C-alpha positions as CSV (number, residue, x, y, z in Angstrom):
1,M,123.3,-13.9,-5.6
2,S,120.1,-14.8,-4.1
3,Q,117.4,-16.3,-7.1
4,S,114.1,-14.9,-6.5
5,S,111.4,-17.5,-5.7
6,P,108.4,-17.8,-7.9
7,Q,105.5,-15.8,-7.2
8,P,102.2,-18.2,-7.1
9,E,100.3,-17.7,-10.3
10,R,97.1,-15.6,-9.8
11,P,93.8,-16.3,-11.1
12,S,92.9,-14.1,-14.1
13,P,89.7,-12.3,-13.7
14,S,87.1,-13.4,-15.6
15,R,84.4,-11.5,-17.6
16,P,80.8,-11.8,-15.8
17,R,78.7,-13.3,-18.8
18,D,75.9,-11.0,-20.4
19,G,77.3,-8.1,-18.4
20,R,76.1,-9.6,-15.3
21,Q,77.9,-9.8,-12.1
22,D,77.7,-13.6,-10.2
23,L,76.6,-12.5,-7.0
24,H,76.1,-16.1,-5.7
25,P,79.3,-18.3,-6.2
26,G,78.1,-21.5,-7.2
27,R,74.9,-20.9,-8.2
28,P,74.5,-21.3,-11.9
29,V,73.2,-18.2,-14.0
30,A,70.2,-18.6,-15.4
31,E,70.3,-18.4,-19.6
32,P,68.7,-15.6,-20.9
33,R,65.7,-16.5,-22.3
34,D,64.4,-15.5,-26.1
35,E,62.5,-12.6,-26.6
36,I,59.2,-12.2,-27.9
37,T,59.4,-9.7,-30.9
38,A,56.0,-7.5,-31.0
39,A,55.3,-4.7,-33.5
40,P,57.0,-1.5,-33.1
41,G,55.1,0.9,-30.5
42,A,52.7,-2.2,-29.4
43,I,52.2,-3.3,-25.9
44,R,51.1,-6.5,-25.4
45,V,48.9,-6.3,-22.2
46,P,46.7,-9.2,-20.8
47,E,42.8,-8.7,-21.7
48,A,41.8,-9.8,-18.1
49,T,44.0,-6.8,-17.0
50,R,42.4,-4.1,-19.8
51,S,40.0,-1.7,-18.6
52,P,36.9,-1.5,-20.2
53,E,37.7,1.7,-21.8
54,T,40.4,0.4,-23.9
55,V,38.9,-3.0,-25.0
56,R,36.9,-2.4,-28.1
57,A,33.0,-3.8,-28.3
58,S,31.9,-6.2,-30.6
59,D,28.7,-6.2,-32.9
60,A,27.4,-8.8,-30.7
61,E,27.9,-6.3,-27.7
62,R,26.4,-3.4,-29.4
63,E,23.3,-5.7,-30.4
64,A,22.8,-6.6,-26.5
65,V,22.8,-3.0,-25.5
66,V,20.5,-2.1,-28.0
67,E,18.1,-4.9,-26.7
68,R,18.4,-3.5,-23.4
69,L,17.7,-0.2,-24.6
70,R,14.5,-1.6,-25.8
71,I,13.5,-3.7,-22.5
72,A,14.0,0.2,-20.8
73,S,12.0,1.4,-23.2
74,V,9.1,-1.2,-22.8
75,E,9.6,-0.7,-18.9
76,G,8.6,2.9,-19.4
77,R,11.9,4.4,-18.4
78,L,13.4,5.9,-21.6
79,T,11.3,8.4,-24.1
80,F,11.1,7.9,-28.0
81,E,14.1,10.5,-27.9
82,E,16.0,9.1,-25.5
83,L,15.7,5.7,-26.8
84,T,16.4,6.8,-30.4
85,E,19.6,8.5,-29.3
86,R,20.8,5.7,-27.3
87,T,20.1,3.3,-30.0
88,E,22.0,5.4,-32.4
89,A,25.0,6.0,-29.6
90,A,25.4,1.9,-29.3
91,Y,26.0,1.2,-32.8
92,A,28.5,4.0,-33.0
93,A,30.4,2.8,-29.7
94,V,33.9,1.7,-30.3
95,T,34.5,0.3,-27.0
96,R,32.9,-1.4,-23.9
97,G,33.5,1.6,-22.0
98,D,31.5,3.6,-24.6
99,L,28.7,0.9,-24.0
100,E,28.8,1.2,-20.4
101,D,28.1,4.8,-20.6
102,I,24.9,4.3,-22.5
103,T,23.0,2.2,-19.8
104,A,24.9,3.7,-16.7
105,D,22.0,5.1,-15.3
106,L,19.6,2.2,-16.2
107,P,19.0,-0.8,-13.5
108,G,20.1,-4.4,-14.5
109,M,18.5,-7.0,-16.6
110,G,15.2,-8.3,-14.5
111,A,14.6,-5.3,-12.2
112,P,11.2,-4.2,-11.5
113,G,10.0,-2.2,-14.2
114,A,9.2,1.6,-13.4
115,N,5.8,3.4,-13.9
116,P,5.1,4.1,-17.7
117,A,4.0,7.3,-18.4
118,P,0.0,7.6,-18.5
119,L,-1.8,6.1,-21.8
120,Q,-2.1,8.7,-24.7
121,V,-5.7,9.2,-24.7
122,K,-6.3,11.5,-27.7
123,R,-5.5,9.8,-31.0
124,K,-6.5,12.0,-33.5
125,F,-5.7,15.9,-34.3
126,S,-7.6,18.1,-36.4
127,A,-7.1,21.5,-37.7
128,V,-9.7,23.1,-39.7
129,M,-9.3,26.8,-40.7
130,G,-7.1,26.9,-37.7
131,D,-3.9,25.7,-36.0
132,C,-3.5,22.6,-33.9
133,K,0.2,21.9,-31.8
134,E,0.9,18.8,-29.6
135,R,3.6,18.0,-28.0
136,I,2.9,14.2,-27.0
137,V,4.4,13.0,-23.7
138,G,2.1,9.8,-23.0
139,R,2.4,6.3,-23.8
140,I,1.4,5.3,-27.4
141,D,0.2,1.6,-27.9
142,G,-1.7,2.5,-31.1
143,P,-1.7,4.7,-34.4
144,L,-2.8,7.9,-34.6
145,E,-4.4,10.7,-36.5
146,A,-3.9,14.3,-38.1
147,V,-6.2,15.8,-40.2
148,S,-5.6,19.4,-41.6
149,V,-8.5,21.3,-43.8
150,M,-7.6,24.6,-44.7
151,G,-5.0,24.9,-41.3
152,D,-1.9,24.0,-40.0
153,V,-1.4,20.5,-37.6
154,E,2.2,20.1,-35.9
155,L,2.8,16.6,-34.1
156,D,6.1,16.4,-31.9
157,L,6.4,12.8,-31.1
158,R,9.8,13.5,-29.7
159,G,8.8,13.3,-25.7
160,A,6.4,10.1,-26.3
161,Q,7.0,6.8,-24.5
162,V,6.8,4.0,-27.1
163,P,7.4,0.6,-25.8
164,T,7.2,-1.2,-29.2
165,G,9.8,1.1,-30.8
166,E,7.2,1.9,-33.6
167,V,4.8,4.8,-34.4
168,S,1.9,4.8,-36.8
169,V,0.8,7.9,-38.1
170,T,-2.0,8.4,-40.7
171,A,-1.9,12.2,-42.2
172,H,-4.3,14.0,-44.2
173,A,-3.7,17.4,-45.6
174,V,-6.4,19.3,-47.7
175,M,-5.6,22.4,-48.6
176,G,-3.4,22.9,-45.4
177,D,0.3,21.9,-43.8
178,I,0.7,18.7,-41.1
179,K,4.3,18.6,-39.7
180,I,5.1,15.6,-37.8
181,I,8.7,16.2,-35.3
182,V,10.4,12.7,-34.7
183,P,13.5,11.8,-33.0
184,D,16.9,12.3,-34.8
185,G,18.2,8.7,-35.7
186,V,14.7,7.3,-36.9
187,R,13.5,5.6,-39.6
188,V,10.9,7.0,-41.4
189,E,8.5,5.2,-44.0
190,V,6.0,7.0,-46.2
191,T,3.3,5.8,-48.2
192,G,0.3,7.4,-49.2
193,H,-0.9,9.8,-52.1
194,N,-0.8,13.2,-53.0
195,F,-3.0,15.4,-55.5
196,L,-1.0,18.8,-56.2
197,G,0.3,18.7,-52.8
198,A,3.7,17.4,-51.5
199,R,4.9,14.7,-49.2
200,K,8.7,15.9,-47.6
201,V,11.0,13.9,-45.5
202,A,13.8,16.0,-44.1
203,V,15.7,13.1,-41.5
204,R,18.8,11.9,-41.1
205,D,19.5,8.5,-42.3
206,P,20.1,6.2,-39.4
207,L,23.5,3.8,-39.9
208,P,22.8,0.8,-42.6
209,G,21.7,-2.3,-40.8
210,A,20.9,-0.4,-37.4
211,R,17.8,-1.9,-35.8
212,V,16.3,1.4,-34.6
213,P,12.9,2.7,-34.0
214,V,10.9,3.4,-36.9
215,V,7.8,6.0,-37.7
216,H,5.2,4.8,-40.3
217,V,3.6,7.4,-41.9
218,T,0.6,7.0,-44.3
219,A,0.5,10.7,-46.3
220,N,-2.4,11.7,-48.2
221,A,-1.9,15.4,-49.1
222,V,-4.6,17.2,-52.0
223,M,-3.4,20.4,-52.1
224,G,-1.4,20.7,-48.8
225,D,1.8,19.6,-47.7
226,V,2.5,17.0,-45.2
227,K,6.3,17.0,-43.7
228,I,8.4,14.5,-41.6
229,V,11.2,16.3,-39.9
230,D,13.5,15.2,-37.4
231,D,14.9,17.3,-34.5
232,E,18.0,18.5,-36.5
233,H,16.0,20.2,-39.5
234,H,13.2,21.5,-37.1
235,A,13.6,25.1,-36.5
236,P,17.4,25.1,-37.6
237,I,17.9,28.7,-37.2
238,R,16.6,28.6,-33.8
239,R,19.3,25.6,-32.9
240,A,22.0,27.6,-34.3
241,I,21.3,30.7,-31.8
242,A,21.2,28.4,-29.0
243,S,24.4,26.7,-30.2
244,W,25.8,29.9,-30.8
245,W,24.7,31.5,-27.2
246,R,25.8,28.2,-25.3
247,D,29.6,28.6,-26.8
248,R,29.8,32.1,-26.1
249,T,28.6,31.6,-22.5
């Protein structure tokens, strides 16, 4: 009876380390590196590769945009209303992309200045037993004066150019009414006296600490009214109807 010859011993298959097949025999398999634990749901992206729309703006960047807007106003590129609106938007901006949108139509710093609006020559507006309505679109570089004697004066400053970012108005109302319309977001400072009259301010308060345009009003009312209103409080019924019509169409 013949005895079977012993079979050569087969090497037992080894399990690939870490579930990876060694495709290149002889080459050492790299050991797994420690993983960086991140907050749940957070994706870490290098700042250099992020878009401006996602990078948050700093206070210094907001102030730089406000200064650029001020210079654009000095150069005659922005009206008083545009300067105020964009300044308010700059302080409310969240990302760098928001800030870039605010200055997208402005040239870079050091560009030749635009032609400013013509100088506002008429400085005094008066109504004696009558009405006076003025919408200023010229360049204001000095104080204005409004006088009402048994009449009504309406002074609209929204379309003016104000290189300094400040407007001073002296208002005298004697048995009459004076209304001064200012852009939304300006800071209004009122001084003066009243005798059997009223001084009223209906404007939205700007952001605390914001460097916004200022309107100084010296209001003297004798049996009359001096009222300062912003665009939001001027003709609210007409604005509501216009907004309703826009939404409808």
